C-alpha positions as CSV (number, residue, x, y, z in Angstrom):
1,M,-14.2,20.1,-17.1
2,A,-12.2,16.9,-18.3
3,Q,-8.9,19.1,-18.0
4,I,-10.5,19.5,-14.2
5,R,-10.9,15.9,-13.5
6,R,-7.6,14.7,-15.4
7,F,-6.3,17.1,-13.2
8,S,-7.7,15.7,-10.1
9,E,-7.1,12.5,-11.4
10,S,-3.6,12.5,-11.6
11,L,-2.9,14.8,-8.7
12,P,-1.9,11.9,-6.2
13,M,-0.5,9.6,-9.3
14,L,2.1,13.1,-9.4
15,L,2.7,13.4,-5.8
16,L,3.5,9.8,-6.1
17,K,5.6,10.6,-9.1
18,A,7.1,13.3,-7.0
19,R,8.1,11.2,-4.1
20,E,9.9,8.4,-5.8
21,T,11.9,11.8,-7.1
22,A,13.4,13.2,-4.1
23,M,13.4,9.8,-2.9
24,A,15.7,8.5,-5.6
25,Y,18.3,11.2,-4.4
26,F,18.2,10.1,-1.0
27,R,18.1,6.3,-1.0
28,P,20.9,5.3,-1.9
29,S,23.1,6.0,1.3
30,L,20.5,4.8,3.8
31,Q,20.5,1.8,1.6
32,E,24.6,1.5,2.0
33,H,23.9,2.0,5.5
34,G,21.7,-0.7,6.5
35,L,18.6,1.4,6.7
36,T,15.3,1.4,5.5
37,E,13.7,4.7,4.4
38,Q,10.7,4.6,7.5
39,Q,13.8,3.2,9.8
40,W,14.9,6.8,9.0
41,R,12.5,7.9,9.0
42,V,11.9,7.9,12.4
43,L,15.2,8.3,13.3
44,R,14.8,12.6,11.6
45,A,11.6,12.8,14.2
46,L,12.9,11.1,17.0
47,N,16.2,13.2,16.7
48,E,14.8,16.2,15.7
49,F,11.5,17.2,17.8
50,G,13.7,14.2,21.0
51,E,11.3,12.4,22.6
52,F,7.9,10.7,21.1
53,T,4.6,8.1,22.3
54,A,4.7,5.8,19.3
55,A,1.0,6.4,18.2
56,G,2.7,10.4,17.7
57,L,5.7,8.9,15.2
58,A,3.9,7.3,14.1
59,R,1.8,10.1,13.2
60,E,4.7,12.1,12.8
61,C,6.2,9.2,10.1
62,V,2.6,8.5,8.5
63,I,3.8,5.2,8.9
64,L,1.3,2.5,10.2
65,A,1.1,1.5,14.3
66,P,1.6,-2.1,12.8
67,S,4.1,-1.5,10.5
68,I,5.9,0.9,13.5
69,T,6.2,-1.6,15.9
70,R,7.9,-3.4,13.9
71,I,10.4,-1.2,12.9
72,L,10.9,0.5,16.2
73,R,11.2,-3.5,17.6
74,K,13.9,-3.2,14.4
75,L,15.2,-0.2,15.7
76,A,15.4,-1.1,19.2
77,A,17.1,-4.7,18.3
78,E,20.5,-3.0,16.9
79,D,20.7,-0.4,19.8
80,M,19.7,2.8,18.2
81,V,16.5,3.4,19.4
82,D,14.8,2.9,23.7
83,V,11.2,1.9,23.1
84,G,10.0,1.7,27.4
85,R,6.7,2.7,29.3
86,S,5.8,5.8,29.8
87,R,5.9,7.2,32.6
88,I,2.6,8.8,32.8
89,D,0.5,6.6,30.0
90,G,1.8,2.7,31.5
91,R,-0.4,1.7,28.3
92,E,1.9,4.5,25.9
93,L,4.9,3.3,24.8
94,Q,7.5,6.6,24.1
95,V,10.5,6.2,22.3
96,R,13.8,7.6,21.9
97,L,17.3,7.9,20.6
98,T,20.4,6.3,21.2
99,Q,23.6,7.7,21.3
100,R,24.2,4.3,18.3
101,G,21.1,6.6,16.5
102,K,22.8,9.5,17.4
103,A,25.8,8.3,15.1
104,V,23.5,7.0,12.2
105,I,22.1,10.5,12.4
106,D,25.5,11.9,12.2
107,K,27.4,9.6,9.3
108,I,23.9,10.3,6.9
109,A,22.9,13.6,7.4
110,P,26.4,15.1,5.9
111,I,25.1,13.2,3.1
112,S,22.0,14.0,2.8
113,E,22.6,17.9,2.8
114,V,24.3,17.7,-0.1
115,Q,21.4,15.7,-2.1
116,Y,18.4,18.8,-0.3
117,G,21.9,21.1,-2.2
118,L,21.7,19.5,-5.5
119,I,18.1,19.3,-4.9
120,R,18.6,22.9,-4.3
121,D,20.9,23.7,-7.1
122,R,18.8,21.8,-9.7
123,L,15.4,23.2,-9.6
124,H,16.3,26.7,-8.1
125,P,16.5,28.2,-4.2
126,D,13.1,30.7,-4.9
127,R,10.8,27.6,-6.2
128,L,11.5,25.0,-3.9
129,E,11.0,27.6,-1.2
130,E,7.0,27.7,-3.5
131,L,7.5,23.9,-3.7
132,Y,7.8,23.8,0.4
133,R,5.4,26.8,0.7
134,L,2.3,24.9,-1.0
135,L,2.9,20.8,0.0
136,H,2.7,22.6,3.3
137,E,-0.3,24.0,2.2
138,F,-1.8,20.7,0.7
139,V,-0.7,19.2,4.2
140,E,-2.8,21.1,5.9
141,L,-5.6,20.9,4.4
142,D,-5.4,17.1,5.7
143,G,-7.5,15.6,3.3
144,Q,-10.7,16.3,4.2
145,P,-13.0,18.0,2.3
146,T,-15.5,20.4,2.7
147,R,-18.6,20.9,1.0
148,E,-17.2,24.1,-0.3
149,D,-14.2,22.3,-1.4
150,S,-16.7,20.1,-3.9
151,R,-18.2,22.7,-5.3
């Protein structure tokens, strides 16, 4: 039983350490281009999925609403995103990538690909694929344990 308790207590810390290990590969190029990790997540999500509501973008990027507002204000001031009112619901903000934002993505993406390659080579493609699978499976649990999960 002690082994299970130790494992469950260390899982959040282990996940944080894994995140920091991963970001160590990418953080220098983001800093070199004057971007925070959160700003980069926003730009990447917009590049990959297109237009978002501010709330949807916050969910996709795992950023709190007050922070997404601040981030969008900064990115809009630097002409990397365009923020406007939704035509469907005027209360919602719609966000999309600008040409300048796309240019930033195009500049940083090749550097990121090299870093992904280093991770893949160091971990081995099969193990990296398994890690992705397990992380997706874990994320799908959605942090909502059921009564059966706690047994």
